[in-house]
TORNURO-650621 format. One record per atom (N, C-alpha, C): residue number from 1; residue in one letter; atom name; x, z, y. Coordinates in pm, whole numbers. Atoms other than C-alpha are relative to their C-alpha. Layout:
// TORNURO-650621
NUM|A|CA|X|Z|Y
...
//
This chain:
// TORNURO-650621
1|M|N|-6|-142|-36
1|M|CA|-476|-1876|1480
1|M|C|118|22|94
2|A|N|-105|-30|-96
2|A|CA|-260|-1719|1754
2|A|C|129|39|-71
3|E|N|-131|-37|55
3|E|CA|110|-1659|1699
3|E|C|9|149|-21
4|L|N|-18|-142|35
4|L|CA|202|-1330|1534
4|L|C|141|44|38
5|G|N|-130|-53|-40
5|G|CA|482|-1130|1694
5|G|C|36|120|-84
6|F|N|-48|-112|79
6|F|CA|697|-868|1523
6|F|C|82|94|87
7|V|N|-75|-104|-69
7|V|CA|834|-541|1656
7|V|C|61|90|-105
8|H|N|-68|-89|91
8|H|CA|1096|-341|1463
8|H|C|14|136|66
9|L|N|1|-133|-61
9|L|CA|1039|27|1533
9|L|C|118|88|-43
10|G|N|-113|-82|44
10|G|CA|1325|173|1327
10|G|C|16|-1|-153
11|F|N|-33|2|141
11|F|CA|1498|167|990
11|F|C|121|88|-26
12|G|N|-117|-81|36
12|G|CA|1750|382|802
12|G|C|14|123|87
13|P|N|-21|-118|-85
13|P|CA|1898|641|1041
13|P|C|-101|8|116
14|E|N|98|3|-111
14|E|CA|1638|535|1301
14|E|C|-143|0|-57
15|S|N|133|-4|57
15|S|CA|1341|580|1063
15|S|C|-95|81|88
16|V|N|95|-49|-98
16|V|CA|1024|673|1248
16|V|C|-89|110|-57
17|E|N|93|-106|40
17|E|CA|827|996|1223
17|E|C|-143|-55|8
18|Y|N|129|63|18
18|Y|CA|471|917|1114
18|Y|C|-89|8|124
19|T|N|94|-13|-113
19|T|CA|271|1057|1406
19|T|C|50|-76|123
20|E|N|-55|81|-110
20|E|CA|507|882|1651
20|E|C|-42|-146|-17
21|A|N|42|137|25
21|A|CA|433|548|1484
21|A|C|-150|-17|16
22|W|N|146|6|-13
22|W|CA|62|628|1475
22|W|C|-40|-11|146
23|E|N|27|4|-144
23|E|CA|64|687|1850
23|E|C|34|-139|55
24|E|N|-35|134|-45
24|E|CA|244|356|1902
24|E|C|-104|-102|-49
25|Q|N|107|86|46
25|Q|CA|-19|185|1687
25|Q|C|-119|3|94
26|R|N|117|-12|-90
26|R|CA|-292|320|1911
26|R|C|26|-67|134
27|R|N|-35|64|-126
27|R|CA|-110|199|2222
27|R|C|-8|-152|-13
28|V|N|2|144|21
28|V|CA|-61|-151|2082
28|V|C|-141|-49|-28
29|H|N|138|36|29
29|H|CA|-419|-155|1951
29|H|C|-79|-16|130
30|A|N|73|7|-127
30|A|CA|-557|-84|2298
30|A|C|40|-122|80
31|A|N|-47|117|-73
31|A|CA|-339|-354|2450
31|A|C|-51|-129|-62
32|R|N|51|121|66
32|R|CA|-449|-607|2189
32|R|C|-148|-19|25
33|F|N|143|8|-26
33|F|CA|-816|-524|2239
33|F|C|-24|-54|142
34|A|N|14|46|-140
34|A|CA|-769|-583|2615
34|A|C|62|-136|23
35|D|N|-63|131|-11
35|D|CA|-594|-915|2543
35|D|C|123|1|92
36|E|N|-124|-9|-77
36|E|CA|-283|-790|2720
36|E|C|120|-49|-80
37|I|N|-104|48|89
37|I|CA|-70|-891|2419
37|I|C|-63|-84|-109
38|E|N|44|76|116
38|E|CA|-94|-1125|2122
38|E|C|1|90|-124
39|D|N|-7|-73|127
39|D|CA|-133|-1019|1759
39|D|C|145|46|-24
40|T|N|-133|-61|13
40|T|CA|158|-787|1677
40|T|C|9|78|-130
41|C|N|-24|-77|123
41|C|CA|300|-649|1351
41|C|C|120|91|22
42|L|N|-107|-98|-8
42|L|CA|502|-329|1369
42|L|C|61|18|-138
43|L|N|-71|-15|125
43|L|CA|764|-303|1095
43|L|C|101|116|12
44|L|N|-80|-122|-8
44|L|CA|954|16|1010
44|L|C|19|66|-136
45|E|N|-7|-99|108
45|E|CA|1065|281|765
45|E|C|-44|135|60
46|H|N|42|-133|-45
46|H|CA|911|628|787
46|H|C|95|108|-54
47|L|N|-53|-123|58
47|L|CA|1065|968|744
47|L|C|-100|44|-106
48|P|N|91|-36|110
48|P|CA|917|1126|426
48|P|C|-128|68|50
49|V|N|129|-56|-43
49|V|CA|545|1200|471
49|V|C|-108|-41|-100
50|Y|N|121|34|73
50|Y|CA|222|1218|275
50|Y|C|-112|-23|100
51|T|N|115|27|-88
51|T|CA|-81|1061|445
51|T|C|-123|-19|-86
52|A|N|125|5|75
52|A|CA|-442|1086|333
52|A|C|-103|-76|77
53|G|N|111|74|-59
53|G|CA|-711|830|406
53|G|C|-130|76|-14
54|R|N|128|-69|-10
54|R|CA|-1073|919|458
54|R|C|-63|35|-135
55|R|N|65|-24|129
55|R|CA|-1167|904|88
55|R|C|80|91|-92
56|T|N|-85|-84|84
56|T|CA|-897|1141|-38
56|T|C|-75|125|-47
57|D|N|58|-121|60
57|D|CA|-1024|1410|-275
57|D|C|98|115|7
58|P|N|-96|-115|-6
58|P|CA|-877|1763|-241
58|P|C|88|11|-122
59|S|N|-78|-13|124
59|S|CA|-761|1748|-604
59|S|C|115|-99|-8
60|E|N|-105|101|4
60|E|CA|-536|1451|-524
60|E|C|118|36|86
61|R|N|-106|-43|-91
61|R|CA|-324|1636|-268
61|R|C|106|80|-74
62|P|N|-106|-77|66
62|P|CA|5|1816|-347
62|P|C|-47|138|-40
63|L|N|41|-130|49
63|L|CA|-43|2127|-554
63|L|C|77|115|66
64|D|N|-85|-105|-55
64|D|CA|234|2315|-377
64|D|C|-21|26|149
65|G|N|30|-22|-141
65|G|CA|80|2300|-31
65|G|C|85|-83|94
66|T|N|-78|89|-88
66|T|CA|316|2029|100
66|T|C|-90|-61|104
67|P|N|87|54|-106
67|P|CA|180|1917|438
67|P|C|-37|-146|-21
68|V|N|52|135|9
68|V|CA|-33|1603|447
68|V|C|-60|-35|135
69|V|N|58|47|-125
69|V|CA|-124|1401|756
69|V|C|-129|-75|-31
70|D|N|128|70|20
70|D|CA|-492|1305|755
70|D|C|-15|-108|105
71|V|N|6|116|-90
71|V|CA|-542|960|903
71|V|C|-135|-68|-7
72|D|N|131|65|-15
72|D|CA|-831|734|1003
72|D|C|-8|-133|-70
73|R|N|5|125|76
73|R|CA|-754|449|763
73|R|C|-89|15|-123
74|G|N|69|-5|128
74|G|CA|-938|359|446
74|G|C|95|42|-109
75|G|N|-86|-34|113
75|G|CA|-808|445|104
75|G|C|17|151|-17
76|K|N|-21|-141|34
76|K|CA|-674|772|-34
76|K|C|140|44|38
77|I|N|-128|-58|-35
77|I|CA|-348|964|-39
77|I|C|115|-85|-51
78|T|N|-121|68|41
78|T|CA|-4|804|-51
78|T|C|121|66|65
79|W|N|-125|-50|-59
79|W|CA|358|866|42
79|W|C|69|-113|72
80|H|N|-89|92|-70
80|H|CA|580|693|296
80|H|C|136|65|15
81|G|N|-134|-58|-21
81|G|CA|954|733|328
81|G|C|109|-102|-17
82|P|N|-116|88|10
82|P|CA|1305|590|293
82|P|C|-10|-92|-123
83|G|N|5|99|108
83|G|CA|1331|275|83
83|G|C|-131|-73|-11
84|Q|N|131|64|0
84|Q|CA|981|164|167
84|Q|C|-21|-74|131
85|L|N|26|77|-120
85|L|CA|903|-115|412
85|L|C|-147|10|35
86|V|N|137|-22|-46
86|V|CA|591|-36|614
86|V|C|-31|-100|110
87|G|N|44|93|-104
87|G|CA|400|-287|823
87|G|C|-139|33|51
88|Y|N|128|-24|-64
88|Y|CA|119|-236|1069
88|Y|C|-40|-123|83
89|P|N|45|117|-77
89|P|CA|-37|-573|1167
89|P|C|-120|39|86
90|I|N|107|-33|-93
90|I|CA|-248|-520|1476
90|I|C|-53|-131|58
91|M|N|51|136|-18
91|M|CA|-467|-826|1498
91|M|C|-147|2|38
92|K|N|142|13|-37
92|K|CA|-794|-931|1659
92|K|C|-68|-94|-98
93|L|N|75|80|97
93|L|CA|-1046|-1061|1402
93|L|C|-136|-38|57
94|P|N|134|40|-49
94|P|CA|-1370|-1250|1461
94|P|C|-106|96|-54
95|R|N|110|-85|45
95|R|CA|-1694|-1054|1437
95|R|C|-116|-83|-53
96|P|N|-19|-123|75
96|P|CA|-1863|-963|1211
96|P|C|132|-4|-79
97|V|N|-131|-6|61
97|V|CA|-1525|-851|1075
97|V|C|-6|-6|-152
98|D|N|-11|7|145
98|D|CA|-1432|-945|720
98|D|C|125|77|-43
99|V|N|-111|-88|35
99|V|CA|-1215|-652|616
99|V|C|65|-42|-130
100|V|N|-56|37|130
100|V|CA|-1175|-767|257
100|V|C|90|-124|12
101|A|N|-82|120|-17
101|A|CA|-1042|-1106|367
101|A|C|135|35|62
102|H|N|-125|-42|-65
102|H|CA|-783|-934|584
102|H|C|92|67|-105
103|V|N|-78|-65|107
103|V|CA|-670|-718|290
103|V|C|59|-104|-94
104|R|N|-49|105|93
104|R|CA|-643|-1026|67
104|R|C|113|-78|62
105|R|N|-112|70|-66
105|R|CA|-422|-1198|323
105|R|C|128|82|-5
106|L|N|-118|-85|9
106|L|CA|-186|-900|333
106|L|C|54|0|-143
107|E|N|-44|5|140
107|E|CA|-176|-896|-46
107|E|C|74|-129|-30
108|E|N|-62|131|29
108|E|CA|-94|-1267|-57
108|E|C|141|-8|59
109|A|N|-134|3|-61
109|A|CA|199|-1229|183
109|A|C|99|83|-81
110|L|N|-88|-85|76
110|L|CA|342|-947|-26
110|L|C|26|-54|-139
111|I|N|-20|67|130
111|I|CA|289|-1131|-355
111|I|C|104|-109|15
112|R|N|-100|106|-23
112|R|CA|487|-1422|-210
112|R|C|138|61|26
113|T|N|-128|-66|-27
113|T|CA|757|-1184|-89
113|T|C|67|43|-131
114|A|N|-55|-45|129
114|A|CA|803|-1031|-436
114|A|C|44|-122|-83
115|A|N|-33|118|81
115|A|CA|803|-1376|-595
115|A|C|134|-61|45
116|E|N|-127|55|-48
116|E|CA|1092|-1484|-374
116|E|C|121|74|-56
117|F|N|-107|-77|62
117|F|CA|1298|-1207|-531
117|F|C|-2|-12|-153
118|G|N|7|22|143
118|G|CA|1194|-1317|-878
118|G|C|-93|91|-77
119|L|N|94|-93|64
119|L|CA|918|-1063|-947
119|L|C|-140|-55|10
120|E|N|140|45|3
120|E|CA|573|-1177|-1053
120|E|C|-93|121|18
121|T|N|96|-106|-27
121|T|CA|297|-959|-911
121|T|C|-139|-62|12
122|T|N|137|50|-5
122|T|CA|-79|-987|-885
122|T|C|-91|102|64
123|R|N|102|-93|-41
123|R|CA|-403|-824|-775
123|R|C|-65|57|-126
124|V|N|78|-61|107
124|V|CA|-605|-589|-993
124|V|C|-141|19|50
125|E|N|141|-9|-41
125|E|CA|-983|-609|-975
125|E|C|-38|143|29
126|G|N|48|-131|-38
126|G|CA|-1129|-313|-791
126|G|C|108|93|54
127|R|N|-109|-84|-51
127|R|CA|-785|-182|-681
127|R|C|80|-83|99
128|S|N|-74|76|-100
128|S|CA|-633|-300|-356
128|S|C|149|14|-22
129|G|N|-145|-6|9
129|G|CA|-262|-362|-318
129|G|C|55|-108|-91
130|V|N|-73|99|80
130|V|CA|-2|-559|-513
130|V|C|56|73|-123
131|W|N|-26|-67|125
131|W|CA|57|-479|-878
131|W|C|91|-79|-94
132|V|N|-71|56|117
132|V|CA|296|-539|-1167
132|V|C|-85|40|-120
133|L|N|86|-30|112
133|L|CA|82|-566|-1477
133|L|C|80|58|-117
134|G|N|-64|-59|118
134|G|CA|163|-355|-1780
134|G|C|-22|-86|-124
135|D|N|20|67|128
135|D|CA|178|-461|-2142
135|D|C|-144|19|-46
136|P|N|130|-27|62
136|P|CA|-144|-497|-2343
136|P|C|-2|141|-56
137|V|N|12|-141|37
137|V|CA|-272|-150|-2432
137|V|C|60|25|-138
138|E|N|-44|-26|138
138|E|CA|-198|-190|-2803
138|E|C|153|-12|-15
139|E|N|-145|17|8
139|E|CA|168|-276|-2727
139|E|C|76|106|75
140|R|N|-70|-101|-80
140|R|CA|246|16|-2498
140|R|C|50|114|-88
141|P|N|-47|-116|77
141|P|CA|454|310|-2623
141|P|C|-101|113|8
142|K|N|93|-110|3
142|K|CA|249|611|-2723
142|K|C|51|117|84
143|I|N|-37|-113|-84
143|I|CA|247|902|-2479
143|I|C|-5|127|-84
144|G|N|-3|-124|76
144|G|CA|356|1221|-2651
144|G|C|-43|-19|-144
145|G|N|37|28|138
145|G|CA|295|1052|-2986
145|G|C|-145|-31|-18
146|L|N|145|28|8
146|L|CA|-73|989|-2905
146|L|C|-28|-143|42
147|S|N|41|135|-42
147|S|CA|-235|648|-2887
147|S|C|-78|13|130
148|L|N|68|-2|-131
148|L|CA|-394|549|-2557
148|L|C|-147|38|-16
149|E|N|139|-40|22
149|E|CA|-735|610|-2713
149|E|C|-21|148|28
150|F|N|10|-144|-21
150|F|CA|-657|980|-2674
150|F|C|69|42|130
151|D|N|-65|-29|-128
151|D|CA|-496|954|-2330
151|D|C|-91|95|79
152|P|N|88|-96|-69
152|P|CA|-631|1269|-2158
152|P|C|-30|-41|145
153|R|N|28|45|-137
153|R|CA|-605|1100|-1815
153|R|C|-129|-78|8
154|L|N|122|84|3
154|L|CA|-894|877|-1920
154|L|C|-123|75|-46
155|H|N|115|-65|66
155|H|CA|-1110|1130|-2102
155|H|C|-23|144|45
156|D|N|14|-137|-43
156|D|CA|-1055|1469|-1937
156|D|C|2|3|151
157|E|N|11|4|-145
157|E|CA|-1179|1493|-1579
157|E|C|83|112|67
158|E|N|-76|-112|-56
158|E|CA|-988|1821|-1529
158|E|C|149|-12|-29
159|F|N|-140|17|37
159|F|CA|-659|1690|-1671
159|F|C|82|-37|126
160|D|N|-84|29|-115
160|D|CA|-381|1691|-1410
160|D|C|140|-31|-53
161|A|N|-128|45|52
161|A|CA|-72|1488|-1500
161|A|C|115|79|56
162|R|N|-111|-72|-64
162|R|CA|139|1692|-1259
162|R|C|34|131|-69
163|L|N|-23|-125|70
163|L|CA|105|1997|-1484
163|L|C|40|-22|-144
164|N|N|-20|29|142
164|N|CA|190|1819|-1806
164|N|C|126|-83|-28
165|G|N|-128|61|31
165|G|CA|549|1698|-1786
165|G|C|19|-140|52
166|P|N|-33|129|-59
166|P|CA|727|1382|-1678
166|P|C|-57|-120|-72
167|E|N|51|118|70
167|E|CA|574|1160|-1945
167|E|C|-125|-60|65
168|Y|N|122|49|-66
168|Y|CA|258|1131|-1733
168|Y|C|26|-33|148
169|A|N|-28|16|-143
169|A|CA|433|1103|-1394
169|A|C|-20|-144|45
170|P|N|18|137|-51
170|P|CA|336|803|-1178
170|P|C|131|-76|7
171|S|N|-128|68|-13
171|S|CA|706|727|-1127
171|S|C|53|-55|-133
172|N|N|-44|46|132
172|N|CA|747|674|-1504
172|N|C|-94|-104|-62
173|A|N|94|99|54
173|A|CA|470|415|-1539
173|A|C|69|-123|-58
174|G|N|-75|113|55
174|G|CA|729|146|-1594
174|G|C|48|26|-141
175|Q|N|-42|-34|134
175|Q|CA|864|329|-1895
175|Q|C|-116|-2|-98
176|R|N|118|3|85
176|R|CA|510|359|-2027
176|R|C|-60|-140|-12
177|R|N|43|139|-3
177|R|CA|462|-15|-1958
177|R|C|-146|-13|44
178|E|N|134|4|-57
178|E|CA|141|55|-1764
178|E|C|-2|-87|126
179|D|N|12|63|-131
179|D|CA|7|-124|-1458
179|D|C|65|96|104
180|R|N|-65|-84|-103
180|R|CA|205|-2|-1157
180|R|C|-1|-73|134
181|K|N|20|57|-135
181|K|CA|159|-54|-785
181|K|C|136|-15|70
182|L|N|-120|28|-78
182|L|CA|438|-220|-589
182|L|C|-24|20|148
183|A|N|32|-10|-144
183|A|CA|261|-224|-252
183|A|C|-141|50|19
184|A|N|131|-58|-33
184|A|CA|-23|-20|-112
184|A|C|-50|-56|132
185|I|N|63|51|-122
185|I|CA|-268|-136|155
185|I|C|-114|92|37
186|G|N|111|-79|-52
186|G|CA|-494|74|371
186|G|C|-14|-31|150
187|I|N|16|45|-139
187|I|CA|-643|-44|700
187|I|C|-121|67|64
188|R|N|116|-35|-78
188|R|CA|-886|38|971
188|R|C|-24|-110|101
189|V|N|33|96|-105
189|V|CA|-1068|-199|1204
189|V|C|-85|72|105
190|A|N|72|-62|-111
190|A|CA|-1177|-63|1542
190|A|C|-12|-98|112
191|K|N|26|97|-107
191|K|CA|-1335|-280|1812
191|K|C|47|-138|-36
192|G|N|-40|132|42
192|G|CA|-1255|-583|1603
192|G|C|147|-22|-13
193|V|N|-144|12|9
193|V|CA|-882|-510|1596
193|V|C|50|88|-114
194|T|N|-50|-72|116
194|T|CA|-693|-405|1283
194|T|C|106|104|37
195|M|N|-106|-103|-10
195|M|CA|-474|-95|1247
195|M|C|47|33|-142
196|H|N|-61|-38|127
196|H|CA|-259|53|970
196|H|C|38|-127|-76
197|G|N|-47|123|63
197|G|CA|-153|-194|701
197|G|C|51|20|-141
198|F|N|-52|4|135
198|F|CA|81|-203|403
198|F|C|131|77|-9
199|A|N|-131|-59|31
199|A|CA|380|-32|240
199|A|C|45|-59|-131
200|I|N|-55|58|122
200|I|CA|598|-215|-14
200|I|C|124|79|-41
201|N|N|-111|-81|51
201|N|CA|834|-10|-230
201|N|C|119|-90|-32
202|V|N|-121|79|20
202|V|CA|1181|-160|-209
202|V|C|98|73|-90
203|N|N|-92|-81|79
203|N|CA|1419|109|-331
203|N|C|-16|150|28
204|P|N|20|-141|-31
204|P|CA|1259|451|-270
204|P|C|30|89|-120
205|D|N|3|-99|107
205|D|CA|1290|769|-472
205|D|C|-145|16|-39
206|S|N|143|4|36
206|S|CA|962|717|-656
206|S|C|-55|133|-48
207|T|N|49|-128|44
207|T|CA|945|1077|-773
207|T|C|-79|71|110
208|W|N|84|-55|-105
208|W|CA|793|1158|-433
208|W|C|-147|-17|-34
209|F|N|139|27|34
209|F|CA|472|1008|-572
209|F|C|-52|95|-108
210|D|N|44|-86|110
210|D|CA|467|1258|-860
210|D|C|-68|130|46
211|R|N|65|-122|-51
211|R|CA|342|1539|-633
211|R|C|-146|-21|32
212|I|N|138|34|-38
212|I|CA|14|1359|-563
212|I|C|-61|-88|-109
213|I|N|64|102|81
213|I|CA|-239|1134|-735
213|I|C|-1|-126|88
214|P|N|-14|109|-95
214|P|CA|-126|812|-562
214|P|C|-122|-90|3
215|C|N|119|82|-22
215|C|CA|-422|625|-418
215|C|C|-119|46|-84
216|G|N|108|-56|80
216|G|CA|-642|848|-638
216|G|C|-9|-62|-140
217|I|N|2|70|129
217|I|CA|-552|643|-947
217|I|C|80|79|-103
218|R|N|-63|-89|100
218|R|CA|-476|855|-1257
218|R|C|60|-74|-118
219|D|N|-42|69|123
219|D|CA|-419|591|-1526
219|D|C|98|-114|27
220|A|N|-102|98|-32
220|A|CA|-150|382|-1353
220|A|C|106|71|84
221|G|N|-108|-64|-73
221|G|CA|165|443|-1154
221|G|C|52|-85|113
222|V|N|-65|69|-111
222|V|CA|406|315|-894
222|V|C|131|-61|-49
223|T|N|-127|64|32
223|T|CA|712|94|-899
223|T|C|65|-51|126
224|S|N|-73|54|-116
224|S|CA|964|-74|-672
224|S|C|66|-132|-39
225|L|N|-73|124|26
225|L|CA|1142|-406|-639
225|L|C|128|28|-77
226|S|N|-128|-32|65
226|S|CA|1472|-241|-738
226|S|C|-21|36|-146
227|Y|N|24|-41|138
227|Y|CA|1326|-83|-1052
227|Y|C|-36|-121|-88
228|E|N|48|112|81
228|E|CA|1151|-398|-1172
228|E|C|106|-107|-21
229|L|N|-101|103|12
229|L|CA|1443|-627|-1106
229|L|C|130|51|-60
230|G|N|-119|-55|63
230|G|CA|1704|-390|-1244
230|G|C|127|-12|84
231|R|N|-115|4|-92
231|R|CA|1928|-416|-939
231|R|C|-42|54|136
232|E|N|29|-61|-128
232|E|CA|1954|-262|-597
232|E|C|-46|-108|100
233|I|N|52|84|-107
233|I|CA|1736|-435|-336
233|I|C|-11|89|124
234|T|N|2|-81|-123
234|T|CA|1759|-317|25
234|T|C|-111|-47|95
235|I|N|97|35|-105
235|I|CA|1517|-309|316
235|I|C|51|-118|82
236|A|N|-58|106|-82
236|A|CA|1756|-535|505
236|A|C|-21|-137|-68
237|E|N|24|125|72
237|E|CA|1713|-803|234
237|E|C|-146|-39|7
238|V|N|143|29|9
238|V|CA|1335|-776|217
238|V|C|-62|-29|137
239|L|N|62|8|-132
239|L|CA|1261|-751|588
239|L|C|-21|-144|48
240|P|N|27|136|-48
240|P|CA|1317|-1118|687
240|P|C|-92|-83|-89
241|V|N|86|71|94
241|V|CA|1145|-1244|372
241|V|C|-145|37|22
242|A|N|137|-47|-23
242|A|CA|836|-1029|427
242|A|C|-52|-51|133
243|E|N|40|45|-134
243|E|CA|829|-1125|793
243|E|C|-41|-147|-2
244|R|N|29|142|10
244|R|CA|838|-1494|710
244|R|C|-134|-26|-68
245|H|N|124|22|70
245|H|CA|554|-1472|459
245|H|C|-120|55|75
246|L|N|108|-53|-81
246|L|CA|341|-1250|681
246|L|C|-35|-100|109
247|K|N|23|95|-106
247|K|CA|382|-1498|962
247|K|C|-71|-123|-51
248|D|N|59|121|56
248|D|CA|298|-1794|741
248|D|C|-146|24|-41
249|V|N|134|-26|48
249|V|CA|-9|-1634|580
249|V|C|-93|35|114
250|L|N|92|-51|-102
250|L|CA|-152|-1459|884
250|L|C|-19|-99|116
251|E|N|19|98|-110
251|E|CA|-87|-1735|1140
251|E|C|-82|-119|-44
252|H|N|68|119|45
252|H|CA|-229|-2009|922
252|H|C|-135|30|-69
253|A|N|129|-35|60
253|A|CA|-533|-1817|798
253|A|C|-113|-64|81
254|E|N|121|52|-66
254|E|CA|-866|-1984|874
254|E|C|-98|117|13
255|L|N|82|-119|-20
255|L|CA|-1043|-1684|1022
255|L|C|-146|-39|19
256|R|N|143|21|-13
256|R|CA|-1416|-1679|977
256|R|C|-71|134|6
257|P|N|77|-125|0
257|P|CA|-1667|-1408|1062
257|P|C|-62|23|-139
258|R|N|67|-35|124
258|R|CA|-1811|-1227|763
258|R|C|-143|-51|3
259|E|N|136|53|5
259|E|CA|-2133|-1392|653
259|E|C|-98|114|-22
260|I|N|104|-103|11
260|I|CA|-2440|-1175|699
260|I|C|-118|-57|-75
261|E|N|116|46|78
261|E|CA|-2708|-1212|437
261|E|C|-129|25|81
262|P|N|128|-22|-74
262|P|CA|-3050|-1264|601
262|P|C|-85|102|-71
263|A|N|86|-102|58
263|A|CA|-3292|-980|555
263|A|C|-115|-65|-75
264|V|N|110|52|79
264|V|CA|-3551|-1039|289
264|V|C|-130|71|43
265|G|N|126|-59|-44
265|G|CA|-3905|-985|413
265|G|C|-74|66|-116
266|S|N|75|-70|104
266|S|CA|-4130|-747|225
266|S|C|-132|-71|-28
//
């Protein structure tokens, strides 16, 4: 596979406003489609912003009317902001495009990144991204004195954790010992070239996620490298590690077109 280049758009005081980065993505995407540049991964921190993918339900948005940027990626609503490393790999894939394989490669690079810091993460069936698994259900602390069998998030379609105190907040999933997402992934493929990408929580204020239903998932939460490891981890520490694993996984991937099942005659 072709060499993958990296561009640092801005971190810390130079964090990038979301729509500015989105415009840069479109510019790089057009250049990659025209073969004017090689595969390129944009790396950055964003100023605080909520973004909603195409499948976001209205009930998952902030209740207080906080602005949300609607974007053309897959997935649902999430937050980006300080303490979160965001990457937008803009890469040309063979056609027919295998989107799932691309997502799995991004997950693998981030799983390796977390492992280098001493954190074991994994995938969860049916849920994209990189996860820290919770304790077995029977070993988790009871929420509000109730066993998980009576967890209203699982049995009441109208239950909204945001209206029922911090014990249900996504940012407190670690205290509840539930599954919690370390890194989110949402992509789009246009003209055979990828856009959007991943966000790995390094040391953000995770309470930003409590205003929404992150990724539309009500029975799990979010976490960060710093929280899980019990010490402060910085973007500056994670950046070169993530870059190295992205380069290794994405450059050495054996890209194959998605297999098309032959039509069955009637």
